[in-house]
C-alpha positions in Angstrom: 64.7 192.8 -22.2 62.2 192.3 -25.0 59.6 195.1 -25.2 56.3 194.5 -26.9 54.7 197.8 -27.8 51.1 197.4 -28.9 47.5 198.7 -28.5 45.1 196.7 -26.3 42.8 196.1 -29.2 45.5 193.9 -30.8 46.1 191.8 -27.7 44.4 188.6 -29.1 47.4 188.4 -31.6 50.2 190.1 -29.6 49.5 187.9 -26.6 50.3 184.7 -28.7 53.7 186.2 -29.4 54.2 187.2 -25.8 53.4 183.8 -24.5 55.7 182.1 -27.0 58.6 184.5 -26.1 58.0 183.9 -22.4 58.3 180.1 -22.9 61.6 180.6 -24.6 63.3 183.5 -22.8 61.4 183.7 -19.5 58.7 186.1 -18.3 61.3 188.4 -16.7 62.9 189.0 -20.0 59.7 189.9 -21.9 58.0 193.3 -21.1 54.4 192.7 -21.8 52.0 195.0 -20.0 49.5 192.3 -18.9 52.1 190.7 -16.6 54.8 193.5 -16.4 52.4 196.0 -14.9 50.4 194.9 -11.9 47.7 196.7 -9.9 49.2 199.5 -7.9 52.2 200.0 -10.2 52.9 203.3 -11.8 52.2 202.8 -15.5 54.6 205.5 -16.7 57.4 204.4 -14.3 57.0 200.8 -15.4 57.0 201.8 -19.1 60.1 203.9 -18.6 61.9 201.1 -16.8 61.0 198.6 -19.5 62.3 200.9 -22.2 65.5 201.6 -20.2 66.2 197.9 -19.8 65.1 196.7 -23.2 67.4 195.6 -26.0 64.7 194.6 -28.5 61.8 196.9 -29.1 59.0 195.2 -31.2 56.5 197.8 -32.3 53.3 196.1 -33.5 52.1 198.5 -36.1 48.4 198.6 -36.8 45.6 201.1 -37.4 44.9 200.7 -33.7 48.4 201.3 -32.4 49.0 204.3 -34.7 46.0 206.0 -33.1 47.2 205.4 -29.5 49.1 208.3 -27.9 50.7 206.0 -25.3 52.0 203.7 -28.0 53.2 206.7 -30.0 55.2 207.9 -27.0 56.8 204.4 -26.7 57.9 203.9 -30.3 59.1 207.5 -30.7 61.1 207.1 -27.5 62.4 203.9 -29.0 63.4 205.6 -32.3 65.5 208.1 -30.2 67.3 205.2 -28.4 67.8 203.2 -31.6 69.5 206.3 -33.2 72.0 206.1 -30.3 72.4 202.3 -30.9 71.0 201.7 -27.4 68.3 199.3 -28.6 67.0 197.6 -31.8 63.7 198.8 -33.0 61.8 196.2 -35.1 58.4 197.1 -36.5 55.9 194.2 -36.8 53.1 195.0 -39.4 49.8 193.7 -38.2 47.3 195.0 -40.8 47.3 197.0 -44.1 47.9 200.3 -42.5 50.5 202.7 -43.9 53.9 202.5 -42.1 54.8 205.8 -40.3 57.4 207.8 -42.2 59.9 207.6 -39.4 59.9 203.8 -39.8 60.0 203.5 -43.6 63.8 203.1 -43.5 63.5 200.1 -41.2 62.8 196.6 -42.5 59.7 195.3 -40.8 58.4 191.8 -39.9 55.2 191.3 -42.0 52.8 189.3 -39.8 49.8 190.5 -41.8 51.1 189.0 -45.1 53.1 186.0 -43.8 51.1 184.9 -40.8 51.9 184.5 -37.1 54.1 181.4 -37.4 56.5 183.0 -39.8 56.5 186.3 -37.9 57.2 184.5 -34.6 60.1 182.6 -36.2 61.6 185.9 -37.5 61.1 187.6 -34.1 62.9 184.8 -32.3 65.7 184.8 -35.0 66.2 188.6 -34.5 66.5 188.1 -30.7 68.9 185.2 -31.1 71.0 187.1 -33.7 70.2 184.6 -36.4 69.5 185.5 -40.1 65.8 185.6 -40.6 66.0 184.2 -44.2 64.4 180.9 -44.9 64.0 179.2 -48.3 60.3 179.8 -49.0 60.1 177.9 -52.2 61.6 174.5 -51.7 59.7 173.2 -54.8 61.2 175.7 -57.1 61.4 174.7 -60.8 62.7 176.9 -63.6 61.0 174.6 -66.1 57.3 174.3 -66.6 55.3 172.3 -69.1 51.9 173.3 -70.4 49.6 170.9 -72.2 46.8 171.8 -74.5 44.5 169.0 -75.5 42.4 169.0 -78.7 40.5 165.7 -79.5 43.2 163.1 -80.1 46.1 165.6 -80.1 48.3 166.9 -77.2 50.4 170.0 -77.7 53.1 170.4 -75.1 55.3 173.5 -74.5 58.3 173.1 -72.2 59.4 176.6 -71.0 62.2 178.0 -68.9 60.5 180.6 -66.8 63.5 182.6 -65.6 66.8 181.7 -67.1 68.6 179.4 -69.6 68.4 175.7 -69.2 71.4 174.3 -71.1 69.9 170.8 -71.7 66.8 170.3 -73.8 66.1 166.6 -73.2 62.7 165.4 -72.0 60.9 162.1 -71.2 57.2 162.0 -71.8 55.4 159.3 -69.9 52.1 157.7 -70.9 50.1 154.5 -70.6 49.2 154.7 -74.3 50.4 152.3 -77.0 53.5 154.1 -78.4 53.0 152.5 -81.8 49.9 154.6 -82.1 51.5 157.9 -81.2 52.8 160.2 -83.9 55.4 162.9 -82.9 55.6 166.4 -84.4 58.3 168.6 -83.0 57.1 172.1 -83.7 59.9 174.2 -82.3 63.0 172.5 -83.9 63.8 170.9 -87.3 66.3 168.4 -85.9 65.8 166.2 -82.9 66.7 162.9 -81.4 63.9 160.5 -80.3 63.6 157.1 -78.7 61.0 155.0 -77.0 60.8 152.7 -74.1 58.0 150.3 -73.1 57.1 149.3 -69.5 59.9 151.4 -68.0 60.1 151.4 -64.2 58.6 154.6 -62.8 58.2 156.1 -59.3 56.7 153.9 -56.5 57.2 150.8 -58.7 54.8 152.0 -61.4 55.5 151.2 -65.0 55.0 153.5 -67.9 55.8 153.9 -71.6 58.2 156.7 -72.4 59.0 158.9 -75.4 62.4 160.5 -75.2 63.0 163.7 -77.1 66.2 165.8 -77.3 67.4 168.8 -79.2 70.9 170.2 -79.3 70.2 173.6 -77.7 69.2 175.2 -74.5 65.8 176.4 -73.5 65.2 180.1 -72.9 62.1 181.9 -71.6 61.3 183.1 -75.1 62.5 180.0 -76.9 60.5 177.0 -75.5 60.5 173.4 -76.7 57.2 172.5 -78.4 56.0 169.1 -79.4 52.7 167.7 -80.6 51.6 164.1 -80.0 48.6 162.7 -81.8 47.0 159.2 -81.8 46.8 157.9 -85.4 43.5 156.0 -84.6 41.9 159.0 -82.9 42.0 157.3 -79.5 42.1 159.6 -76.4 45.3 159.4 -74.3 47.2 161.3 -71.7 50.7 162.3 -70.8 50.9 161.5 -67.1 54.3 163.0 -66.4 57.1 165.0 -68.0 60.7 164.6 -66.9 63.7 166.7 -67.7 67.2 165.3 -68.0 69.1 167.0 -65.1 72.3 165.1 -65.8 73.3 162.2 -68.0 70.6 159.5 -67.7 69.0 161.2 -64.6 65.6 162.7 -65.0 63.5 164.8 -62.7 59.8 165.7 -63.0 58.7 169.2 -63.9 55.3 170.9 -63.0 52.6 170.7 -65.6 49.7 173.1 -66.2 46.7 172.2 -68.4 45.4 174.8 -70.8 41.8 174.5 -72.0 
């Protein structure tokens, strides 16, 4: 049995959870007062039976539920049963209220911060015995480039945000005439450079590329800094910056523009 302990003022949200759980596990497996307690039923008796039968007690913690004596009786009873390993008590945080002291040692599901879709997935994972972890940042990049533009000059800083990147090799893509671009590597005295015209780019697009490489890694406090300037004072853009992930294989890194 899955027990949903909540205050009636929170029903607009809790009912969405109840309906989803009913569709997966069946109505008889979900104790939700709107369908588990019918006219003529003894409320206390039904609550007691629901608590006796339940294996998963989800306490929807909110300012409303914390002020309810009925809900307080439910979750404190559940704490006693959880201490005997009879049930699993899982708090679900619904607003920015302070978590009760007795629950501070229990990891809660944060519906308020993460939204109902994430909370529902975690509730279902708990019931099914699955790990609730999901990779929340599939677009993670340790490297980031910042571009500061001044007239005909672009200053670019390639930074490792968290840890060492052992390869410091970049490709700078532009539609500008490479013969008009002057290179100044500000962070390193020695570097390798080469240029490529009309190189094949993503989605069949062509671009001109400036390749720069230094024989060191990139650390959070030791970025690679380069300055490009147009010798004829023409405006130009760097449309993409790629990092050499492995030999002759490059992947794009995120760019932020600094005014």
